[in-house]
MARVEX-488742 format. One record per residue (C-alpha): x, y, z; residue number from 1. Coordinates in Angstrom, 1 decimal, m for minus. Example, Ala and Ser with C-alpha at 12.3 -4.5 7.8 and 13.67 -1.06 7.14 Angstrom:
% residues 2
<atom xx="12.3" yy="m4.5" zz="7.8" guba="1"/>
<atom xx="13.7" yy="m1.1" zz="7.1" guba="2"/>
This chain:
% residues 311
<atom xx="0.7" yy="m21.5" zz="m28.4" guba="1"/>
<atom xx="2.0" yy="m18.2" zz="m26.7" guba="2"/>
<atom xx="0.3" yy="m15.0" zz="m27.5" guba="3"/>
<atom xx="1.8" yy="m12.6" zz="m30.1" guba="4"/>
<atom xx="2.8" yy="m9.5" zz="m28.1" guba="5"/>
<atom xx="2.8" yy="m6.2" zz="m29.9" guba="6"/>
<atom xx="3.5" yy="m2.8" zz="m28.4" guba="7"/>
<atom xx="2.0" yy="0.5" zz="m29.9" guba="8"/>
<atom xx="4.5" yy="3.3" zz="m29.5" guba="9"/>
<atom xx="5.3" yy="6.9" zz="m30.4" guba="10"/>
<atom xx="7.0" yy="9.5" zz="m28.5" guba="11"/>
<atom xx="4.7" yy="12.2" zz="m30.1" guba="12"/>
<atom xx="1.2" yy="12.5" zz="m28.6" guba="13"/>
<atom xx="m2.0" yy="13.2" zz="m30.5" guba="14"/>
<atom xx="m1.4" yy="10.4" zz="m33.1" guba="15"/>
<atom xx="m4.3" yy="8.1" zz="m32.2" guba="16"/>
<atom xx="m2.0" yy="5.5" zz="m30.8" guba="17"/>
<atom xx="m4.4" yy="4.6" zz="m27.9" guba="18"/>
<atom xx="m7.5" yy="4.7" zz="m30.2" guba="19"/>
<atom xx="m5.8" yy="2.4" zz="m32.6" guba="20"/>
<atom xx="m4.6" yy="0.0" zz="m29.9" guba="21"/>
<atom xx="m8.2" yy="m0.1" zz="m28.6" guba="22"/>
<atom xx="m9.9" yy="m0.5" zz="m31.9" guba="23"/>
<atom xx="m7.6" yy="m3.2" zz="m33.2" guba="24"/>
<atom xx="m8.0" yy="m5.1" zz="m29.9" guba="25"/>
<atom xx="m11.7" yy="m4.8" zz="m30.1" guba="26"/>
<atom xx="m11.8" yy="m5.9" zz="m33.8" guba="27"/>
<atom xx="m9.4" yy="m8.8" zz="m33.2" guba="28"/>
<atom xx="m11.8" yy="m10.1" zz="m30.5" guba="29"/>
<atom xx="m15.2" yy="m9.2" zz="m32.0" guba="30"/>
<atom xx="m14.7" yy="m9.6" zz="m35.7" guba="31"/>
<atom xx="m11.9" yy="m12.3" zz="m35.9" guba="32"/>
<atom xx="m12.8" yy="m14.3" zz="m32.7" guba="33"/>
<atom xx="m9.3" yy="m13.9" zz="m31.1" guba="34"/>
<atom xx="m8.6" yy="m13.9" zz="m27.4" guba="35"/>
<atom xx="m7.1" yy="m10.5" zz="m26.7" guba="36"/>
<atom xx="m5.4" yy="m8.9" zz="m23.6" guba="37"/>
<atom xx="m5.0" yy="m5.1" zz="m23.7" guba="38"/>
<atom xx="m2.3" yy="m3.7" zz="m21.4" guba="39"/>
<atom xx="m2.4" yy="0.0" zz="m20.4" guba="40"/>
<atom xx="1.0" yy="1.3" zz="m19.3" guba="41"/>
<atom xx="0.4" yy="4.9" zz="m20.1" guba="42"/>
<atom xx="m0.3" yy="6.9" zz="m16.9" guba="43"/>
<atom xx="m2.8" yy="9.0" zz="m18.7" guba="44"/>
<atom xx="m5.0" yy="5.9" zz="m18.5" guba="45"/>
<atom xx="m6.8" yy="6.7" zz="m21.7" guba="46"/>
<atom xx="m6.9" yy="3.0" zz="m23.0" guba="47"/>
<atom xx="m8.5" yy="2.1" zz="m19.7" guba="48"/>
<atom xx="m11.1" yy="4.8" zz="m20.0" guba="49"/>
<atom xx="m11.8" yy="3.8" zz="m23.6" guba="50"/>
<atom xx="m12.7" yy="0.3" zz="m22.2" guba="51"/>
<atom xx="m14.9" yy="1.5" zz="m19.2" guba="52"/>
<atom xx="m16.2" yy="4.4" zz="m17.3" guba="53"/>
<atom xx="m14.3" yy="6.2" zz="m14.5" guba="54"/>
<atom xx="m16.6" yy="4.9" zz="m11.8" guba="55"/>
<atom xx="m16.2" yy="1.3" zz="m13.0" guba="56"/>
<atom xx="m12.5" yy="1.8" zz="m13.1" guba="57"/>
<atom xx="m12.5" yy="3.2" zz="m9.6" guba="58"/>
<atom xx="m14.4" yy="0.2" zz="m8.3" guba="59"/>
<atom xx="m12.0" yy="m2.3" zz="m10.0" guba="60"/>
<atom xx="m9.0" yy="m0.4" zz="m8.8" guba="61"/>
<atom xx="m10.3" yy="m0.6" zz="m5.2" guba="62"/>
<atom xx="m11.0" yy="m4.2" zz="m5.4" guba="63"/>
<atom xx="m8.2" yy="m5.6" zz="m7.6" guba="64"/>
<atom xx="m5.7" yy="m2.9" zz="m8.3" guba="65"/>
<atom xx="m3.9" yy="m1.8" zz="m11.5" guba="66"/>
<atom xx="m0.7" yy="m2.3" zz="m13.3" guba="67"/>
<atom xx="0.9" yy="0.2" zz="m10.8" guba="68"/>
<atom xx="0.2" yy="m2.3" zz="m8.0" guba="69"/>
<atom xx="1.7" yy="m5.0" zz="m10.2" guba="70"/>
<atom xx="4.9" yy="m2.9" zz="m10.6" guba="71"/>
<atom xx="5.1" yy="m2.3" zz="m6.8" guba="72"/>
<atom xx="4.9" yy="m6.0" zz="m6.1" guba="73"/>
<atom xx="7.6" yy="m6.7" zz="m8.7" guba="74"/>
<atom xx="9.8" yy="m3.9" zz="m7.2" guba="75"/>
<atom xx="9.3" yy="m5.5" zz="m3.8" guba="76"/>
<atom xx="10.4" yy="m8.8" zz="m5.3" guba="77"/>
<atom xx="7.0" yy="m10.4" zz="m4.6" guba="78"/>
<atom xx="5.1" yy="m12.7" zz="m6.9" guba="79"/>
<atom xx="3.4" yy="m10.4" zz="m9.6" guba="80"/>
<atom xx="0.3" yy="m12.7" zz="m9.8" guba="81"/>
<atom xx="m0.8" yy="m11.2" zz="m13.2" guba="82"/>
<atom xx="m4.2" yy="m13.0" zz="m13.4" guba="83"/>
<atom xx="m5.4" yy="m11.2" zz="m10.2" guba="84"/>
<atom xx="m5.1" yy="m7.8" zz="m12.0" guba="85"/>
<atom xx="m6.9" yy="m8.8" zz="m15.3" guba="86"/>
<atom xx="m10.3" yy="m7.0" zz="m15.7" guba="87"/>
<atom xx="m12.4" yy="m9.6" zz="m17.7" guba="88"/>
<atom xx="m14.6" yy="m8.2" zz="m20.5" guba="89"/>
<atom xx="m14.6" yy="m4.6" zz="m19.6" guba="90"/>
<atom xx="m15.8" yy="m3.3" zz="m23.0" guba="91"/>
<atom xx="m19.5" yy="m2.9" zz="m23.4" guba="92"/>
<atom xx="m20.1" yy="m3.2" zz="m19.7" guba="93"/>
<atom xx="m22.8" yy="m0.6" zz="m19.8" guba="94"/>
<atom xx="m24.7" yy="m2.5" zz="m22.5" guba="95"/>
<atom xx="m26.0" yy="m6.0" zz="m23.0" guba="96"/>
<atom xx="m23.4" yy="m6.8" zz="m25.7" guba="97"/>
<atom xx="m20.0" yy="m7.2" zz="m24.1" guba="98"/>
<atom xx="m17.0" yy="m8.3" zz="m26.1" guba="99"/>
<atom xx="m16.4" yy="m11.7" zz="m24.3" guba="100"/>
<atom xx="m12.8" yy="m12.5" zz="m25.5" guba="101"/>
<atom xx="m11.3" yy="m9.1" zz="m24.7" guba="102"/>
<atom xx="m9.7" yy="m8.4" zz="m21.3" guba="103"/>
<atom xx="m7.6" yy="m5.5" zz="m19.9" guba="104"/>
<atom xx="m4.9" yy="m4.8" zz="m17.4" guba="105"/>
<atom xx="m5.8" yy="m1.2" zz="m16.4" guba="106"/>
<atom xx="m3.5" yy="1.6" zz="m15.7" guba="107"/>
<atom xx="m3.6" yy="4.7" zz="m13.4" guba="108"/>
<atom xx="m1.7" yy="7.9" zz="m12.8" guba="109"/>
<atom xx="0.2" yy="6.3" zz="m9.9" guba="110"/>
<atom xx="2.5" yy="4.7" zz="m12.5" guba="111"/>
<atom xx="3.8" yy="8.1" zz="m13.5" guba="112"/>
<atom xx="6.4" yy="8.2" zz="m10.8" guba="113"/>
<atom xx="7.8" yy="4.8" zz="m11.9" guba="114"/>
<atom xx="8.5" yy="6.0" zz="m15.4" guba="115"/>
<atom xx="11.4" yy="8.4" zz="m14.8" guba="116"/>
<atom xx="14.3" yy="6.6" zz="m13.4" guba="117"/>
<atom xx="16.3" yy="3.4" zz="m13.9" guba="118"/>
<atom xx="19.7" yy="2.1" zz="m13.6" guba="119"/>
<atom xx="22.3" yy="2.8" zz="m16.1" guba="120"/>
<atom xx="25.0" yy="0.7" zz="m17.6" guba="121"/>
<atom xx="27.2" yy="3.7" zz="m18.6" guba="122"/>
<atom xx="29.8" yy="5.6" zz="m16.6" guba="123"/>
<atom xx="32.9" yy="4.6" zz="m14.7" guba="124"/>
<atom xx="32.9" yy="1.5" zz="m12.4" guba="125"/>
<atom xx="35.5" yy="0.8" zz="m9.7" guba="126"/>
<atom xx="35.2" yy="m2.9" zz="m10.3" guba="127"/>
<atom xx="33.9" yy="m5.5" zz="m12.8" guba="128"/>
<atom xx="31.6" yy="m6.9" zz="m10.1" guba="129"/>
<atom xx="29.9" yy="m3.5" zz="m9.6" guba="130"/>
<atom xx="29.4" yy="m3.3" zz="m13.4" guba="131"/>
<atom xx="27.8" yy="m6.7" zz="m13.3" guba="132"/>
<atom xx="25.6" yy="m5.8" zz="m10.4" guba="133"/>
<atom xx="24.5" yy="m2.5" zz="m12.2" guba="134"/>
<atom xx="23.8" yy="m4.6" zz="m15.4" guba="135"/>
<atom xx="21.6" yy="m7.0" zz="m13.5" guba="136"/>
<atom xx="19.7" yy="m4.2" zz="m12.0" guba="137"/>
<atom xx="19.3" yy="m2.5" zz="m15.4" guba="138"/>
<atom xx="17.9" yy="m5.7" zz="m16.9" guba="139"/>
<atom xx="15.7" yy="m6.5" zz="m14.0" guba="140"/>
<atom xx="14.0" yy="m3.0" zz="m14.2" guba="141"/>
<atom xx="13.2" yy="m3.7" zz="m17.9" guba="142"/>
<atom xx="11.9" yy="m7.2" zz="m17.3" guba="143"/>
<atom xx="8.8" yy="m6.4" zz="m15.2" guba="144"/>
<atom xx="6.3" yy="m6.6" zz="m18.0" guba="145"/>
<atom xx="8.1" yy="m9.4" zz="m19.8" guba="146"/>
<atom xx="7.8" yy="m11.4" zz="m16.6" guba="147"/>
<atom xx="4.2" yy="m10.4" zz="m15.9" guba="148"/>
<atom xx="2.9" yy="m11.4" zz="m19.3" guba="149"/>
<atom xx="4.8" yy="m14.7" zz="m19.3" guba="150"/>
<atom xx="2.3" yy="m15.7" zz="m16.7" guba="151"/>
<atom xx="m0.7" yy="m15.3" zz="m19.0" guba="152"/>
<atom xx="0.7" yy="m15.5" zz="m22.6" guba="153"/>
<atom xx="m0.8" yy="m19.0" zz="m23.1" guba="154"/>
<atom xx="m4.4" yy="m17.7" zz="m22.4" guba="155"/>
<atom xx="m4.5" yy="m15.2" zz="m25.3" guba="156"/>
<atom xx="m3.9" yy="m15.1" zz="m29.0" guba="157"/>
<atom xx="m2.7" yy="m11.4" zz="m28.9" guba="158"/>
<atom xx="m1.5" yy="m9.1" zz="m26.2" guba="159"/>
<atom xx="m1.5" yy="m5.5" zz="m27.1" guba="160"/>
<atom xx="0.5" yy="m2.9" zz="m25.1" guba="161"/>
<atom xx="m0.5" yy="0.8" zz="m25.2" guba="162"/>
<atom xx="2.7" yy="2.7" zz="m24.3" guba="163"/>
<atom xx="3.1" yy="6.3" zz="m23.1" guba="164"/>
<atom xx="4.3" yy="8.9" zz="m25.5" guba="165"/>
<atom xx="8.1" yy="8.5" zz="m24.6" guba="166"/>
<atom xx="10.7" yy="5.9" zz="m24.5" guba="167"/>
<atom xx="11.3" yy="5.9" zz="m20.8" guba="168"/>
<atom xx="11.3" yy="2.8" zz="m18.5" guba="169"/>
<atom xx="7.8" yy="1.6" zz="m18.9" guba="170"/>
<atom xx="8.0" yy="1.8" zz="m22.7" guba="171"/>
<atom xx="11.3" yy="0.0" zz="m22.6" guba="172"/>
<atom xx="9.6" yy="m2.7" zz="m20.5" guba="173"/>
<atom xx="7.0" yy="m3.0" zz="m23.3" guba="174"/>
<atom xx="9.8" yy="m3.3" zz="m25.9" guba="175"/>
<atom xx="11.4" yy="m6.2" zz="m24.2" guba="176"/>
<atom xx="8.2" yy="m7.9" zz="m23.5" guba="177"/>
<atom xx="6.9" yy="m7.5" zz="m27.2" guba="178"/>
<atom xx="8.1" yy="m9.2" zz="m30.3" guba="179"/>
<atom xx="7.0" yy="m6.3" zz="m32.5" guba="180"/>
<atom xx="6.1" yy="m2.7" zz="m32.2" guba="181"/>
<atom xx="3.8" yy="m0.7" zz="m34.3" guba="182"/>
<atom xx="3.8" yy="3.1" zz="m34.8" guba="183"/>
<atom xx="0.9" yy="5.3" zz="m35.6" guba="184"/>
<atom xx="1.5" yy="8.5" zz="m37.5" guba="185"/>
<atom xx="m0.6" yy="11.4" zz="m38.9" guba="186"/>
<atom xx="0.8" yy="11.8" zz="m42.5" guba="187"/>
<atom xx="2.0" yy="15.4" zz="m42.1" guba="188"/>
<atom xx="5.6" yy="16.7" zz="m41.9" guba="189"/>
<atom xx="5.8" yy="17.1" zz="m38.1" guba="190"/>
<atom xx="4.3" yy="13.7" zz="m37.3" guba="191"/>
<atom xx="6.5" yy="11.7" zz="m39.7" guba="192"/>
<atom xx="9.7" yy="13.5" zz="m39.4" guba="193"/>
<atom xx="10.6" yy="11.6" zz="m36.2" guba="194"/>
<atom xx="9.9" yy="8.0" zz="m37.6" guba="195"/>
<atom xx="13.6" yy="7.3" zz="m38.4" guba="196"/>
<atom xx="14.7" yy="8.9" zz="m35.1" guba="197"/>
<atom xx="12.2" yy="6.7" zz="m33.2" guba="198"/>
<atom xx="13.4" yy="3.5" zz="m34.8" guba="199"/>
<atom xx="17.1" yy="4.5" zz="m34.1" guba="200"/>
<atom xx="16.4" yy="5.1" zz="m30.5" guba="201"/>
<atom xx="14.6" yy="1.7" zz="m30.2" guba="202"/>
<atom xx="17.7" yy="0.1" zz="m31.9" guba="203"/>
<atom xx="20.0" yy="1.9" zz="m29.3" guba="204"/>
<atom xx="17.8" yy="0.5" zz="m26.5" guba="205"/>
<atom xx="18.3" yy="m2.9" zz="m28.0" guba="206"/>
<atom xx="22.1" yy="m2.4" zz="m28.0" guba="207"/>
<atom xx="22.1" yy="m1.3" zz="m24.4" guba="208"/>
<atom xx="20.1" yy="m4.4" zz="m23.3" guba="209"/>
<atom xx="22.5" yy="m6.6" zz="m25.3" guba="210"/>
<atom xx="25.5" yy="m4.9" zz="m23.6" guba="211"/>
<atom xx="23.9" yy="m5.4" zz="m20.1" guba="212"/>
<atom xx="23.3" yy="m9.1" zz="m21.0" guba="213"/>
<atom xx="27.0" yy="m9.5" zz="m21.7" guba="214"/>
<atom xx="28.1" yy="m7.7" zz="m18.6" guba="215"/>
<atom xx="25.6" yy="m9.5" zz="m16.4" guba="216"/>
<atom xx="26.9" yy="m12.8" zz="m17.8" guba="217"/>
<atom xx="23.4" yy="m13.9" zz="m18.9" guba="218"/>
<atom xx="23.0" yy="m16.6" zz="m21.5" guba="219"/>
<atom xx="19.4" yy="m16.4" zz="m22.3" guba="220"/>
<atom xx="18.8" yy="m13.4" zz="m24.6" guba="221"/>
<atom xx="16.2" yy="m10.6" zz="m23.8" guba="222"/>
<atom xx="15.4" yy="m9.3" zz="m27.2" guba="223"/>
<atom xx="13.9" yy="m5.9" zz="m27.9" guba="224"/>
<atom xx="10.9" yy="m5.7" zz="m30.3" guba="225"/>
<atom xx="11.4" yy="m5.1" zz="m34.0" guba="226"/>
<atom xx="9.3" yy="m2.7" zz="m36.0" guba="227"/>
<atom xx="6.3" yy="m4.4" zz="m37.4" guba="228"/>
<atom xx="4.5" yy="m1.5" zz="m39.2" guba="229"/>
<atom xx="3.5" yy="2.1" zz="m39.5" guba="230"/>
<atom xx="m0.3" yy="2.9" zz="m39.5" guba="231"/>
<atom xx="m1.4" yy="6.2" zz="m40.9" guba="232"/>
<atom xx="m4.2" yy="7.7" zz="m38.9" guba="233"/>
<atom xx="m6.5" yy="10.8" zz="m39.1" guba="234"/>
<atom xx="m5.9" yy="11.1" zz="m42.8" guba="235"/>
<atom xx="m7.5" yy="14.2" zz="m44.0" guba="236"/>
<atom xx="m10.1" yy="14.2" zz="m46.7" guba="237"/>
<atom xx="m11.2" yy="16.9" zz="m49.2" guba="238"/>
<atom xx="m14.7" yy="15.7" zz="m49.8" guba="239"/>
<atom xx="m14.2" yy="12.1" zz="m50.5" guba="240"/>
<atom xx="m10.6" yy="12.3" zz="m51.7" guba="241"/>
<atom xx="m7.5" yy="12.3" zz="m49.6" guba="242"/>
<atom xx="m5.8" yy="15.7" zz="m49.6" guba="243"/>
<atom xx="m2.7" yy="16.1" zz="m51.8" guba="244"/>
<atom xx="m0.5" yy="16.9" zz="m48.7" guba="245"/>
<atom xx="m1.4" yy="13.7" zz="m46.9" guba="246"/>
<atom xx="m1.3" yy="11.6" zz="m50.0" guba="247"/>
<atom xx="2.1" yy="12.7" zz="m51.0" guba="248"/>
<atom xx="3.4" yy="12.4" zz="m47.5" guba="249"/>
<atom xx="2.2" yy="8.8" zz="m47.3" guba="250"/>
<atom xx="3.8" yy="8.0" zz="m50.6" guba="251"/>
<atom xx="7.0" yy="9.6" zz="m49.5" guba="252"/>
<atom xx="7.2" yy="7.7" zz="m46.1" guba="253"/>
<atom xx="6.3" yy="4.4" zz="m47.8" guba="254"/>
<atom xx="9.2" yy="4.9" zz="m50.2" guba="255"/>
<atom xx="11.7" yy="5.9" zz="m47.5" guba="256"/>
<atom xx="10.8" yy="3.2" zz="m45.1" guba="257"/>
<atom xx="10.7" yy="0.4" zz="m47.6" guba="258"/>
<atom xx="10.1" yy="m3.3" zz="m46.6" guba="259"/>
<atom xx="6.3" yy="m2.7" zz="m46.8" guba="260"/>
<atom xx="6.4" yy="m1.2" zz="m43.3" guba="261"/>
<atom xx="3.4" yy="1.1" zz="m44.0" guba="262"/>
<atom xx="0.0" yy="m0.5" zz="m43.6" guba="263"/>
<atom xx="m1.9" yy="m0.1" zz="m46.9" guba="264"/>
<atom xx="m5.0" yy="0.6" zz="m44.8" guba="265"/>
<atom xx="m5.6" yy="3.8" zz="m42.8" guba="266"/>
<atom xx="m8.0" yy="5.7" zz="m40.8" guba="267"/>
<atom xx="m9.5" yy="9.0" zz="m41.8" guba="268"/>
<atom xx="m10.3" yy="12.2" zz="m39.7" guba="269"/>
<atom xx="m14.0" yy="11.4" zz="m38.7" guba="270"/>
<atom xx="m16.0" yy="12.8" zz="m35.9" guba="271"/>
<atom xx="m17.5" yy="9.5" zz="m35.1" guba="272"/>
<atom xx="m14.4" yy="8.2" zz="m33.5" guba="273"/>
<atom xx="m14.5" yy="10.9" zz="m30.8" guba="274"/>
<atom xx="m18.1" yy="10.2" zz="m30.2" guba="275"/>
<atom xx="m17.5" yy="6.5" zz="m29.7" guba="276"/>
<atom xx="m14.6" yy="7.3" zz="m27.2" guba="277"/>
<atom xx="m17.0" yy="9.3" zz="m25.2" guba="278"/>
<atom xx="m19.2" yy="6.3" zz="m24.7" guba="279"/>
<atom xx="m16.3" yy="3.9" zz="m24.1" guba="280"/>
<atom xx="m17.3" yy="1.8" zz="m27.1" guba="281"/>
<atom xx="m15.7" yy="0.9" zz="m30.4" guba="282"/>
<atom xx="m17.1" yy="2.9" zz="m33.2" guba="283"/>
<atom xx="m19.2" yy="m0.1" zz="m34.7" guba="284"/>
<atom xx="m21.0" yy="m0.4" zz="m31.4" guba="285"/>
<atom xx="m21.9" yy="3.3" zz="m31.1" guba="286"/>
<atom xx="m25.3" yy="4.4" zz="m32.1" guba="287"/>
<atom xx="m24.7" yy="8.1" zz="m33.0" guba="288"/>
<atom xx="m25.2" yy="9.1" zz="m36.7" guba="289"/>
<atom xx="m21.5" yy="10.2" zz="m37.0" guba="290"/>
<atom xx="m20.2" yy="7.0" zz="m35.4" guba="291"/>
<atom xx="m22.4" yy="4.9" zz="m37.7" guba="292"/>
<atom xx="m21.0" yy="6.8" zz="m40.6" guba="293"/>
<atom xx="m17.4" yy="6.2" zz="m39.5" guba="294"/>
<atom xx="m18.2" yy="2.5" zz="m38.9" guba="295"/>
<atom xx="m19.6" yy="2.1" zz="m42.4" guba="296"/>
<atom xx="m16.0" yy="2.6" zz="m43.8" guba="297"/>
<atom xx="m14.8" yy="m0.4" zz="m41.9" guba="298"/>
<atom xx="m11.4" yy="1.2" zz="m41.5" guba="299"/>
<atom xx="m10.2" yy="m0.5" zz="m38.4" guba="300"/>
<atom xx="m11.6" yy="m3.8" zz="m39.6" guba="301"/>
<atom xx="m9.4" yy="m3.4" zz="m42.7" guba="302"/>
<atom xx="m6.3" yy="m2.4" zz="m40.6" guba="303"/>
<atom xx="m7.0" yy="m5.5" zz="m38.2" guba="304"/>
<atom xx="m7.1" yy="m7.8" zz="m41.2" guba="305"/>
<atom xx="m3.7" yy="m6.5" zz="m42.3" guba="306"/>
<atom xx="m2.5" yy="m6.8" zz="m38.6" guba="307"/>
<atom xx="m3.4" yy="m10.5" zz="m38.5" guba="308"/>
<atom xx="m1.7" yy="m11.0" zz="m41.9" guba="309"/>
<atom xx="1.5" yy="m9.5" zz="m40.5" guba="310"/>
<atom xx="1.5" yy="m11.0" zz="m36.9" guba="311"/>
C-alpha cells in the first residue's frame, strides 16, 4: 500500500510547524511502529537539524547530497533517483537508541534560489500552442516532489513534508505531492487570523493547477492536497489551566472552521521542547528535567494518535 503523504504548512513562521512535523514523525515510528519518511523542503533546514547535528549533515551532504541536488537533477531532466538521497535512521545517531523506522530526505539553504520563480498560466498568449507549452511547464515545475516521492511511496506508511513558511514553488510541489495538509497555529489573534486566507490560497493553487491541466490537454488529474486538520501549539498555561485568551480563541476557531478540523489534542508552551531540539532528539528521548516534564504530558503522542485516526 502506498504511503499516506501529508504536508505541514503555514505561511506564518514561529508556529512550531517543524517541531510538530518532527515529533509526529518520531512518534509514528517509535510509538506506533510505522515506517516514516520525513522530507525537509524548507531552506532554513530546521527539520534536518532536529534530526541530526550540523557536522553529521555536512558529511551526509558531501557523500550523498540533499533535496537541492534532487531538484537540480529533475530540472536537468535526469532521473531523480530518490533512494540515493534518503538518510537512513538519522534520529538518535549520537546515542545508542536510534529510531529504526524513521528516515529523512534532508534540505539545505541551496534550495532557497529555487523557491522564487515558476512559470505562469496567466497573461496574453499569441497562440494556443504557446499556452499549451506554458501550461506543461507550469505543471512540470510543480511535479518534482510528486515524481520523487512516487519512487519510494511503497516503502513507507507515512511521508511527512515540512514546508517553508510561504506558498511559493516548493510548497506548491508539496501540495501536489500530498493528499492532505495540516496547519499548526498558536491560538492567538495574529496566528489564527490567516487560517481562512491560507485555505483560500491553497484552493486557488488547486484551481490554477486544474486550469493548467485543461490547457495542457492532460487526462490524468494532478490533485492538490485537501486540508486535514489544524493543530494548536504552544498553548499558554496559567498554572495548570489554559489561559482564557487561548481557550476562547480555540473555541472560536473550532466553531468557525467546523467539520472537526481542529485537533482535540494540543501542545503547551514548555521549555522542555526547546531543550530537546538543542540535542536533536524528540522530547521523550531527552534527559533534561524540563524535557522529562514535557514528555510526561504525552502531548505529541496524543496528537499522533489522532493523526493516525484521521489519516
